[in-house]
MARFILUM-162505 format. One record per residue: x, y, z of N, C-alpha, C in turn. Coordinates in steps of 0.02 Angstrom, whole numbers, padded with zeros to 5 digits, always signed. Example, Ala and Ser with C-alpha at 12.3 -4.5 7.8 and 13.67 -1.06 7.14 Angstrom:
MARFILUM-162505
+00660-00284+00390+00615-00225+00390+00660-00165+00390/+00642-00112+00354+00684-00053+00357+00645+00002+00394/
//
This chain:
MARFILUM-162505
-01900+01068-03453-01939+01089-03394-01928+01041-03336/-01923+00977-03354-01911+00928-03302-01842+00937-03271/-01792+00951-03316-01724+00961-03290-01720+01022-03245/-01755+01076-03266-01754+01137-03226-01787+01126-03158/-01843+01090-03160-01879+01078-03097-01838+01036-03049/-01790+00995-03077-01748+00954-03035-01690+00994-03008/-01659+01037-03052-01599+01074-03032-01614+01125-02977/-01670+01158-02979-01685+01211-02931-01689+01184-02859/-01725+01130-02848-01725+01104-02779-01656+01081-02755/-01616+01050-02801-01550+01027-02781-01506+01086-02764/-01508+01140-02805-01468+01199-02791-01490+01231-02725/-01555+01236-02715-01580+01264-02652-01559+01222-02593/-01558+01156-02603-01539+01112-02548-01465+01121-02531/-01423+01131-02584-01352+01142-02570-01341+01207-02533/-01377+01260-02554-01369+01324-02520-01393+01320-02447/-01445+01281-02435-01470+01274-02367-01425+01231-02324/-01388+01185-02358-01344+01140-02321-01282+01176-02295/-01260+01230-02331-01200+01265-02309-01209+01299-02241/-01263+01335-02229-01272+01363-02161-01277+01310-02107/-01310+01254-02124-01315+01200-02075-01246+01171-02059/-01205+01164-02111-01138+01136-02101-01095+01183-02058/-01098+01248-02073-01061+01296-02032-01088+01298-01961/-01154+01290-01953-01182+01290-01886-01159+01231-01845/-01141+01176-01879-01116+01117-01843-01041+01122-01831/-01004+01155-01876-00931+01159-01870-00909+01214-01822/-00944+01271-01823-00922+01328-01784-00918+01314-01709/-00969+01282-01678-00961+01266-01606-00902+01221-01592/-00889+01173-01638-00832+01128-01628-00767+01166-01631/-00761+01213-01678-00700+01252-01684-00689+01294-01620/-00743+01324-01595-00737+01364-01534-00715+01321-01475/-00744+01261-01469-00725+01216-01414-00653+01194-01420/-00630+01181-01482-00560+01160-01491-00513+01217-01472/-00530+01278-01492-00488+01335-01474-00486+01344-01398/-00544+01338-01366-00546+01344-01293-00506+01289-01259/-00510+01227-01286-00472+01172-01257-00397+01184-01263/-00376+01208-01322-00304+01223-01332-00282+01277-01284/-00323+01329-01276-00306+01384-01231-00297+01359-01160/-00339+01312-01139-00335+01286-01070-00279+01236-01062/-00263+01198-01115-00214+01144-01109-00142+01167-01117/-00131+01222-01153-00062+01244-01164-00025+01256-01099/-00053+01292-01049-00016+01300-00986-00002+01234-00951/-00050+01188-00954-00040+01123-00922+00017+01085-00956/+00016+01087-01023+00068+01052-01061+00136+01083-01045/+00138+01149-01040+00202+01182-01025+00227+01162-00957/+00182+01156-00907+00203+01136-00840+00234+01066-00842/+00202+01020-00878+00230+00952-00881+00297+00951-00917/+00303+00990-00971+00367+00992-01007+00420+01027-00965/+00403+01082-00933+00452+01118-00891+00475+01076-00833/+00432+01031-00809+00452+00989-00753+00506+00939-00772/+00516+00927-00837+00569+00881-00859+00636+00916-00869/+00637+00982-00864+00699+01019-00877+00740+01026-00814/+00806+01022-00823+00851+01036-00767+00851+01110-00752/+00884+01129-00698+00884+01199-00679+00917+01242-00732/+00970+01218-00761+01003+01256-00813+00960+01262-00875/+00926+01208-00895+00883+01211-00954+00822+01255-00943/+00796+01257-00882+00736+01295-00868+00748+01370-00872/+00806+01392-00850+00818+01464-00846+00856+01491-00907/+00883+01448-00949+00921+01472-01007+00884+01466-01072/+00835+01422-01076+00799+01411-01139+00724+01409-01125/+00686+01428-01177+00613+01422-01173+00590+01386-01236/+00568+01325-01227+00543+01285-01283+00497+01231-01255/+00461+01200-01301+00416+01146-01282+00449+01078-01291/+00515+01078-01298+00552+01016-01303+00566+00988-01233/+00555+00924-01222+00568+00895-01155+00641+00903-01135/+00653+00908-01070+00721+00915-01044+00749+00848-01021/+00802+00852-00983+00838+00792-00961+00839+00785-00885/+00802+00827-00850+00808+00827-00777+00747+00801-00739/+00704+00761-00771+00642+00739-00740+00655+00700-00676/+00698+00649-00680+00707+00604-00622+00745+00640-00566/+00792+00682-00583+00827+00719-00531+00780+00769-00498/+00734+00800-00537+00685+00846-00507+00638+00809-00460/+00616+00750-00481+00572+00710-00437+00607+00691-00372/+00670+00670-00378+00708+00652-00318+00716+00712-00271/+00731+00770-00300+00738+00831-00258+00671+00851-00227/+00617+00842-00265+00551+00861-00240+00531+00820-00179/+00537+00754-00184+00514+00712-00129+00564+00709-00071/+00625+00733-00081+00673+00736-00026+00676+00804+00006/+00642+00854-00023+00646+00922+00004+00614+00925+00073/+00650+00956+00119+00625+00965+00187+00608+00901+00223/+00643+00847+00207+00629+00784+00240+00563+00752+00220/+00541+00765+00158+00479+00736+00134+00418+00779+00144/+00427+00845+00143+00371+00890+00154+00319+00885+00098/+00342+00874+00036+00293+00871-00019+00246+00812-00009/+00272+00754+00011+00229+00697+00025+00179+00711+00080/+00200+00749+00131+00155+00767+00185+00101+00814+00160/+00120+00864+00118+00070+00908+00089+00021+00871+00045/+00046+00822+00006+00001+00783-00037-00048+00742+00006/-00023+00713+00061-00068+00674+00104-00121+00720+00135/-00102+00780+00153-00151+00827+00181-00204+00845+00128/-00183+00855+00066-00231+00871+00013-00279+00814+00002/-00253+00752+00003-00297+00694-00004-00347+00690+00054/-00324+00706+00114-00368+00705+00172-00423+00758+00165/-00403+00819+00151-00452+00874+00147-00500+00862+00089/-00474+00846+00030-00517+00838-00029-00557+00774-00027/-00526+00719-00004-00562+00655-00003-00616+00653+00050/-00598+00666+00112-00647+00664+00166-00699+00720+00157/-00675+00780+00142-00722+00836+00131-00768+00824+00073/-00741+00794+00018-00783+00781-00040-00836+00729-00027/-00818+00675+00009-00867+00622+00024-00922+00648+00070/-00903+00681+00124-00953+00706+00171-00997+00759+00137/-00966+00803+00099-01005+00855+00065-01053+00825+00015/-01032+00772-00019-01077+00740-00068-01137+00708-00034/-01126+00674+00023-01181+00644+00059-01229+00696+00087/-01201+00750+00114-01243+00804+00140-01283+00837+00083/-01250+00848+00027-01284+00879-00030-01339+00834-00057/-01326+00767-00060-01377+00721-00085-01437+00720-00038/-01425+00717+00027-01481+00716+00075-01521+00781+00073/-01485+00837+00071-01520+00902+00069-01557+00912+00004/-01526+00893-00052-01559+00900-00116-01620+00856-00122/-01616+00795-00097-01673+00750-00098-01730+00777-00055/-01714+00803+00004-01766+00830+00048-01799+00891+00016/-01760+00934-00015-01789+00994-00046-01831+00977-00108/-01815+00921-00140-01850+00903-00201-01913+00862-00188/-01913+00820-00137-01966+00771-00129-02008+00778-00066/-01991+00824-00023-02030+00835+00038-02060+00905+00037/-02122+00910+00058-02156+00974+00061-02160+00996+00134/-02125+01047+00152-02124+01071+00221-02120+01147+00221/-02138+01175+00277-02140+01248+00283-02068+01277+00279/-02061+01328+00239-01996+01360+00231-01951+01328+00179/-01977+01279+00141-01935+01245+00092-01910+01293+00039/-01954+01334+00012-01934+01381-00040-01884+01432-00014/-01894+01455+00049-01848+01503+00078-01779+01473+00085/-01776+01410+00106-01711+01376+00112-01678+01369+00044/-01718+01349-00006-01690+01339-00073-01663+01404-00102/-01701+01459-00094-01678+01523-00120-01617+01548-00081/-01613+01532-00018-01553+01550+00020-01492+01513-00006/-01503+01450-00024-01448+01411-00053-01427+01440-00120/-01476+01461-00161-01459+01493-00224-01419+01557-00212/-01436+01594-00160-01398+01654-00144-01327+01635-00124/-01319+01579-00090-01252+01556-00071-01211+01538-00132/-01242+01513-00185-01206+01497-00246-01177+01561-00277/-01213+01616-00270-01192+01679-00301-01137+01715-00262/-01127+01696-00199-01077+01729-00158-01008+01697-00170/-00958+01735-00190-00891+01706-00201-00863+01679-00135/-00831+01622-00140-00803+01591-00081-00749+01633-00048/-00715+01675-00087-00661+01716-00060-00686+01765-00008/-00750+01786-00015-00778+01834+00033-00795+01802+00100/-00797+01735+00103-00817+01701+00164-00757+01677+00205/-00697+01681+00177-00639+01652+00211-00626+01687+00278/-00624+01752+00279-00610+01788+00341-00667+01779+00392/-00732+01787+00373-00785+01774+00422-00783+01703+00450/-00766+01654+00407-00761+01585+00432-00704+01578+00481/-00649+01612+00468-00593+01609+00515-00612+01639+00583/-00646+01696+00581-00666+01728+00644-00716+01684+00682/-00762+01652+00645-00811+01609+00677-00778+01548+00709/-00734+01515+00671-00701+01456+00698-00654+01473+00754/-00626+01534+00753-00583+01555+00807-00621+01559+00873/-00685+01578+00869-00725+01582+00930-00735+01513+00962/-00733+01460+00920-00742+01392+00946-00675+01357+00958/-00620+01393+00946-00554+01364+00957-00534+01313+00905/-00562+01316+00845-00547+01267+00794-00500+01294+00740/-00488+01358+00738-00445+01387+00687-00373+01364+00698/-00339+01351+00643-00269+01331+00647-00257+01257+00638/-00310+01216+00639-00303+01144+00631-00339+01119+00569/-00333+01054+00555-00365+01025+00496-00441+01034+00494/-00473+01034+00553-00546+01043+00553-00567+01111+00526/-00524+01160+00531-00541+01226+00505-00544+01227+00430/-00514+01178+00397-00519+01171+00325-00574+01123+00305/-00584+01071+00346-00635+01020+00329-00706+01046+00340/-00719+01078+00397-00787+01098+00414-00818+01146+00362/-00783+01199+00339-00815+01242+00289-00826+01208+00222/-00792+01152+00210-00799+01118+00146-00859+01071+00144/-00889+01057+00202-00943+01008+00204-01006+01035+00169/-01021+01098+00180-01082+01127+00150-01063+01159+00084/-01092+01133+00030-01080+01160-00037-01147+01182-00066/-01161+01247-00069-01224+01270-00097-01235+01245-00169/-01183+01247-00209-01190+01224-00278-01203+01149-00280/-01171+01110-00237-01184+01039-00234-01255+01023-00213/-01281+01060-00165-01351+01050-00143-01398+01069-00200/-01383+01122-00235-01426+01143-00291-01426+01089-00346/-01368+01063-00364-01365+01010-00415-01402+00948-00392/-01394+00929-00329-01428+00870-00303-01504+00879-00303/-01527+00939-00287-01598+00952-00287-01626+00947-00358/-01592+00975-00407-01615+00971-00476-01614+00899-00500/-01561+00862-00483-01556+00792-00505-01609+00749-00473/-01620+00758-00408-01670+00717-00373-01740+00732-00400/-01755+00794-00415-01822+00812-00439-01836+00780-00507/-01785+00771-00548-01796+00744-00615-01785+00669-00621/-01746+00639-00576-01726+00569-00584-01764+00521-00539/-01792+00545-00484-01824+00500-00436-01900+00502-00445/-01930+00449-00470-02003+00448-00477-02037+00446-00409/-02088+00486-00402-02125+00487-00339-02159+00420-00325/-02176+00384-00378-02210+00319-00369-02166+00269-00332/-02100+00270-00346-02055+00224-00312-02053+00239-00237/-02052+00302-00220-02051+00321-00149-02116+00300-00115/-02173+00311-00148-02237+00292-00119-02241+00217-00111/-02215+00179-00159-02216+00106-00154-02175+00082-00095/-02117+00114-00084-02077+00095-00026-02112+00110+00039/-02147+00166+00043-02182+00184+00104-02241+00136+00116/-02274+00116+00063-02330+00068+00070-02305+00001+00096/-02245-00018+00073-02216-00081+00096-02189-00077+00168/-02193-00019+00199-02172-00012+00268-02100+00008+00278/-02066+00027+00224-01996+00047+00231-01991+00116+00265/-01941+00123+00307-01930+00188+00340-01900+00237+00290/-01903+00301+00307-01874+00352+00263-01799+00342+00255/-01765+00321+00308-01693+00309+00303-01678+00252+00256/-01720+00198+00260-01708+00141+00215-01724+00159+00143/-01776+00198+00132-01791+00221+00065-01734+00262+00037/-01708+00307+00078-01652+00349+00055-01590+00307+00041/-01577+00257+00083-01515+00218+00075-01519+00168+00019/-01577+00134+00010-01582+00080-00039-01613+00101-00105/-01649+00156-00107-01682+00176-00169-01653+00242-00195/-01651+00292-00152-01632+00359-00175-01558+00362-00193/-01514+00338-00149-01442+00344-00162-01420+00308-00226/-01443+00246-00240-01423+00216-00303-01447+00254-00364/-01507+00282-00361-01532+00321-00418-01491+00385-00427/-01471+00415-00372-01435+00479-00375-01360+00470-00385/-01337+00409-00394-01265+00397-00399-01231+00439-00454/-01258+00441-00516-01224+00483-00566-01219+00556-00546/-01272+00583-00517-01269+00653-00493-01222+00661-00435/-01218+00613-00391-01172+00617-00334-01100+00614-00357/-01086+00575-00409-01018+00573-00436-00998+00641-00461/-01044+00675-00495-01029+00742-00520-01016+00790-00462/-01059+00788-00411-01050+00831-00353-00983+00816-00318/-00967+00752-00311-00904+00734-00278-00844+00759-00318/-00847+00750-00384-00791+00772-00425-00781+00848-00420/-00835+00885-00425-00830+00958-00420-00804+00980-00352/-00829+00947-00300-00808+00965-00232-00736+00945-00220/-00716+00886-00244-00647+00863-00235-00599+00911-00269/-00614+00928-00331-00570+00973-00368-00568+01042-00335/-00627+01065-00312-00629+01130-00279-00587+01133-00215/-00592+01080-00174-00553+01078-00112-00479+01068-00128/-00464+01025-00176-00394+01011-00194-00359+01075-00218/-00394+01116-00257-00364+01177-00284-00374+01238-00240/-00409+01230-00184-00422+01288-00141-00357+01312-00109/-00346+01376-00114-00286+01405-00084-00301+01452-00026/-00351+01496-00036-00361+01549+00013-00383+01522+00081/-00430+01474+00081-00455+01449+00145-00400+01417+00187/-00362+01369+00162-00308+01342+00204-00253+01393+00219/-00242+01440+00173-00192+01491+00185-00211+01536+00244/-00276+01550+00250-00300+01592+00305-00305+01551+00369/-00328+01489+00364-00344+01450+00423-00283+01419+00457/-00236+01394+00418-00184+01351+00445-00123+01393+00465/-00094+01374+00521-00033+01408+00544+00026+01360+00548/+00012+01295+00551+00065+01245+00556+00082+01219+00486/+00145+01223+00467+00166+01201+00401+00153+01127+00389/+00150+01088+00443+00136+01017+00436+00065+01002+00415/+00020+01051+00421-00050+01043+00400-00064+01072+00331/-00014+01100+00298-00026+01131+00233-00047+01081+00181/-00094+01099+00136-00106+01059+00076-00056+01078+00022/-00063+01047-00036-00015+01059-00090-00016+01132-00113/-00075+01162-00117-00079+01230-00143-00038+01278-00100/-00047+01276-00035-00010+01320+00009+00064+01300+00014/+00077+01235+00012+00147+01212+00014+00186+01235-00047/+00157+01229-00106+00191+01252-00166+00199+01328-00166/+00152+01363-00136+00158+01436-00130+00219+01454-00087/+00229+01417-00034+00288+01431+00008+00353+01419-00031/+00353+01369-00075+00412+01358-00117+00424+01417-00163/+00371+01442-00193+00378+01500-00237+00400+01562-00198/+00373+01570-00138+00393+01628-00097+00467+01624-00079/+00492+01565-00064+00563+01557-00048+00606+01559-00110/+00576+01549-00169+00614+01546-00231+00646+01613-00249/+00620+01668-00223+00651+01732-00237+00722+01736-00210/+00735+01700-00156+00803+01699-00128+00841+01637-00148/+00807+01585-00172+00839+01523-00194+00805+01501-00258/+00830+01524-00316+00797+01508-00380+00789+01434-00394/+00830+01392-00362+00824+01320-00374+00756+01293-00352/+00723+01328-00306+00658+01305-00282+00603+01313-00335/+00615+01356-00385+00566+01363-00438+00556+01296-00475/+00611+01260-00485+00606+01194-00518+00564+01147-00477/+00573+01149-00410+00532+01106-00367+00459+01126-00369/+00445+01191-00371+00376+01214-00373+00343+01192-00439/+00379+01195-00494+00350+01177-00559+00336+01102-00561/+00384+01061-00542+00370+00989-00545+00320+00968-00492/+00317+01005-00436+00265+00992-00386+00196+01007-00413/+00190+01061-00452+00126+01077-00483+00106+01024-00533/+00155+00998-00571+00140+00945-00620+00117+00882-00585/+00151+00863-00531+00132+00803-00494+00062+00811-00463/+00046+00871-00440-00018+00883-00408-00077+00879-00457/-00063+00886-00521-00116+00881-00572-00134+00809-00586/-00086+00764-00579-00096+00694-00599-00154+00661-00561/-00161+00669-00495-00219+00637-00461-00286+00661-00488/-00291+00725-00507-00354+00750-00534-00370+00717-00601/-00319+00708-00644-00330+00675-00708-00352+00603-00697/-00318+00568-00652-00337+00498-00637-00407+00493-00609/-00426+00541-00567-00493+00539-00538-00547+00549-00591/-00536+00595-00637-00585+00607-00691-00590+00545-00735/-00534+00515-00753-00536+00455-00795-00570+00396-00760/-00563+00392-00694-00594+00337-00657-00668+00348-00648/-00689+00409-00634-00759+00422-00618-00803+00431-00680/-00773+00441-00738-00815+00455-00796-00859+00396-00815/-00840+00335-00796-00881+00278-00813-00947+00278-00775/-00949+00310-00717-01010+00313-00678-01061+00360-00710/-01038+00407-00751-01085+00453-00783-01125+00418-00837/-01104+00359-00859-01140+00323-00910-01194+00278-00881/-01198+00274-00816-01248+00230-00784-01319+00254-00800/-01362+00206-00811-01433+00224-00819-01460+00249-00753/-01501+00300-00756-01524+00333-00695-01570+00288-00653/-01605+00243-00685-01653+00202-00648-01625+00133-00631/-01575+00110-00670-01549+00043-00659-01521+00035-00589/-01488+00087-00564-01461+00083-00496-01515+00072-00444/-01572+00106-00452-01626+00098-00405-01657+00029-00409/-01661+00000-00469-01690-00066-00475-01644-00119-00444/-01578-00108-00451-01531-00155-00421-01533-00152-00345/-01545-00090-00318-01547-00083-00245-01609-00116-00218/
//
């Protein structure tokens, strides 16, 4: 009787452990499959960028080729250094636009989360509506609007629409509401600090992890944006990498050798994004309050 009373709970525990084990393994398997699905095209781009023109068009394999350095030399010498100019333009649009957009999103999110004013909910719901609107639908209206001010066709026509990010404002509002204690703000006001000083010395350090996330999302979004600069820009010297590589592909129909340049250009354009993610990930581990205490 004692042995039976012991075996039944153990058997029941084993049967109960199997569903729990599958419940822990299944999400991991799904994530691994999704990661493989997303990484295979990237891996192929990097491998294809190492192939010479003959290897690229005659064979299809995941074995590295022998033309990496010659492809790099051809890429950076094409058109008198056009690829370097396109890369510099992408850094300008994504870097400056990402920084300004992050600061604007942090200020707007903080105001929506911690200040009570008339029309706050209406503004917030309008921002949520902006999140739901695809950016592709706004490209032509933005072009028409900027044309009225004489700004279409230049770098500002790409930078200005990138400053306001509804999703960035929404993330900043959610982060500020949960991470910034109201007591700290009240203590700063009692000590006589101005709202600008409170925002600069208390709010910004606390919101740093959230701002890093907003900056990364905005930087990647601007870096990969194709339609907006394609619609706005008319001068090839102002093209970012996305539009520049598109012109290579468009010309490749008459000159197949340009396909090799477009592929290695796409591979090179991915490297800054990888480096940025690896560099910024350490900021996500920061304690939410420690930054505010240090400030």
